[in-house]
C-alpha positions, 0 to 999 in steps of 0.5 A: 571168932566165927569160923566156917569149919563148923558143922551145921549142928555146931552152928545151931548149938552156937545159935541156941547158946546166944539167946536172942542172937546177942553172940559176939559173932552176931551182926550189930542190928542195922535199922532202916525205918523199922528194918533190922539186919541179922546173921541167920547162922548166929541168931537162933530166931532164924532157924526157928522161923524156918522151922515153923513157916509154911513157905520155908524150904531147904534153901532157907536152912542153916546147912544150905547157908553154911555150905554157901559160906564154906564153899564160896565165902558168901556171907548170909544176911537176913532182913526182918521188920521184927526188932531184936529180942522178939520172935521173928515174924518175917524175914528174907535171906540173902548172900552178899556176892562181893565180885569184882567180875560181876559187881557186888549184889545181894542174891536170895539165894545163890544156886537156889532154885527158889527162895520165897520171902518168909512173910505173912501178909502184904504189909510185911512184904512191902516193908521188907521190899522198901528196906531192900530198895534202900540197900542198893544205894546205901551199899553201892550194890549193882542190884538185888535179886529175889527168887520168890517162885510162886507169889502172885503179888504186885511188887513196888515200882522199881522191882522188875521181872528178870529170869523166867522158868518153869518149876516142876513138882510131883504130888506124892500122895497117891500110892506107888502103883498109881504113881507108876501108872501115871508115868509115860509108858514108852519112855519112863515105865519101859526104861525102868523095867529095862534098867532092872532087866539089865541088872543095873546096880543101885547104891545110895548114901553119901560116902566119898566113893559115891560122891566121886562117882557122882562128880565124874558123871556131873562133869560128863553132863556139864561137858555135854552142855558145854558148861563147867561143873560146880567145884567138888568142894560144893558137893562135899560141903553139902554132904557134910552140912546136910548129913542124912538129909542129903543122899547120893543115888548111883546106878552102875553097869558092870562096875561103871557108874552110868547115872547119879542123882543128888537129893535133899530132904526138908520137912515133907519135901524131897528135892531133886537138885543135881543129876549126871549121866553118861549119854552112852548108857542112856538106853539102859534107863539109869536116870528113870530108875534112880528117880523111881527109887527116889520116889519109893524112898520119899513115899516110905519116909512120909514125904508129900512132894518131890521138887524137881526144880526149875527148868529154862523155858527153852529147854523143851527136852528137860520139861518133857522129861519131867512131865513124863513122870506126871510132874506139874509145872508152875511159873517161876519168875525171878525179880531184881531191883532196880529192874533191867530190861537188857539183862536177859538179852545180853546174858543170852549172847554172853552165854553162847560165847562162853559155851563155845569157849568151854567146849574146847577145854580139857576136863582138868581145865574145865574143872578149874574154870568151875572153881574160878567162875562159880563164886562170881555167878551166884 
């Protein structure tokens, strides 16, 4: 039986031993007009495709998929036009979100800033999208959601734009001195210098103590935004599955953690995925210091890009903060099938009501709410 207690390395070893994906745990091939279904955690061809495809990211990787499965019970599934036994030429990966609260759907991928379709040409793309459109009716899904980031493509009828974001990246090819000079002087350069003068203590790693410090600051930050935090188990599973590819960075003042970041590494990219801070200590420059440490480490390890993630277009404060580091923005538009013209508008007022409700919760209840709600969000 396949279990969720395995590490990502064990998943990879199991996949390797299964040859072309014929393990007893593998899904039986599902064929719809040349479209095949596979289990990416079992079929070793998925990891091979992710390793060689230029558009793959940490969100396509086995450790990320395993973390989603362990924490939320989502079952990853991938679709391809490549028949069983042949080297995968393309693929798109989803998680099935089986929710009575928000209705069943396929999401590519939950809690992922982006997840590009791993295709080589428009023929592959249209073949996969035609297959996916059939899945909505066949599996009685509410919708399918794609998070392609930057593909400038005319999608088939029925696929409509959903949420729009900005996505920021920082080119790490300049040397450190040039990168630092490109930071905004008053809000970034001076704060980094002040953090050093104030004697903020910097720690990094993925120990239980650092993870708990990070989560405390995550809770403080989410409360500031009137939202529940993701469950602690999510971050614990990420640390277990990604291993040395995940790093927690914490800045402390007089023994008190005041800022923390969680970063992921994949190929030549470092991803700033989560952050938390105590607003009462923002004047000390903890967050700018941690991002500067991240950039220093990334350059030293040969990374070429810092992925600063997505930002809602209305969040002008966060957009400004990222661009003060010299980051470049690009459009990021999610897609759904079937298209819905009311989703974003309806979601806005529901979120306002939810934030009002969450703002009145004590910490313990807010954490419990996160454990309850996040599996349905996807």
